[in-house]
N, C-alpha and C positions, 0 to 999 in steps of 0.2 A: 689188467688186474682190476680187482673190485675198487681198490682205492683211486685209481686213475679214472674209472668210470663215474665216480661220485663227485658232485660238486661241493665246495666247502659248505658245512653245515647240513649236508644231506645224510639221510640214514636209509640203509636197505636191509632187508633180511634175506639170508641165503637159505633157500629152500633144500629140502631132502639132505640135511647134514646129519652125519652119524658120528657117534664117538665110541671108541673101544676097539681093541686089536681083536679079540675073539668075538664077544657078544656085542654087536652093533646096536647101540642105543640111539633112537632118534633124539635130536637136539635142535633148538632154535639158535641160530648164529646171527646176531644183529652187528652190522658194521655202521659206525658213524664217522664221517670225516669232519674233523674240526674246521671252525672257521679260520680265517687268516689270523686274527687276533689271538685265538686260543692256541694255534700252533705257534706263533711267535713267542707267547708267554712260556709255552712248554720248552721251546728251543733255548730261551734265556735261562730256565731253570736247570736244563741239562748243562748248559755252559758253566754255571756256577758250580754244579756238582763235579764237573770235570776238573775245574780249577782247584776245588776244595780237596778233592780226593786223589788228584794227580792222575786222572784216568782220561781215556779218549773214547767217545761214543764212535761206532762204525757209521759210515754214511747211510747204511741200510737201517740201522736203529733210529738215526735222525729222521729218515723219511717215514718210517713206521710210526714215529711219535705223533704224526698228524691224524691217526685214526684211533678210535675206541672200538675194541671188539668185546662183545658181550655174548656169553653162552648161557643158555637156561633151558630146562625141560618144562617150564611153566607154559601151559596152553595160551594161545593168542587170546581167547576169550577171558582169561583171568587177568593176564598182564599184556595189554596191547604193545606193539613194537615202540611206540612213542613214550611209554612209561618205564621201560626197561632200565634206562639210565637212572631215573629217580629212584627206583627200587634198589639198584645196586648202591647208589650214594647213601641211602638210608642204611643199608646193611653194613657199609663200611663204617658209618658214624657209630653203629652198634658195636662193631668190632673194636673200634678205638676206645669206646667207653669201658667195654670189659678188660681191654689191656690196661687202661688206667687203674680200674678197680684191682686188678691183680697185682700191679705195681705198688699201689699205696695201701691197700687193704689185706693184702695176702690171701685173696679169697680162693686162690688155687690150692692152698694147704688146708685140708679139712682135719678136724679133731675127731678122734675116734668116739663113737657113741657107744655107752655101755648098755 
């Protein structure tokens, strides 16, 4: 598997990936294997979630928590493989900001304009 072929902290891009059942759209798939410390932190967080919510993650889910997978259609010359994580991180910060605004300021409810 891709995960087993990567060393901790290593990133690779899967070539010739396509998305879609009918219309196959080319996509870039970037797989990053977490470092041992990152994986330990993620497993600790999962253990807390299991205890708090009274659930159990499968061994497969625990194993897959050791990787990050990113999918994008942005060309390599615009966003190189090494920057994909940074862009996703930034995007999630923006998503969280909008979620907060919606919660506090009710920006998702618009008043009608005459």
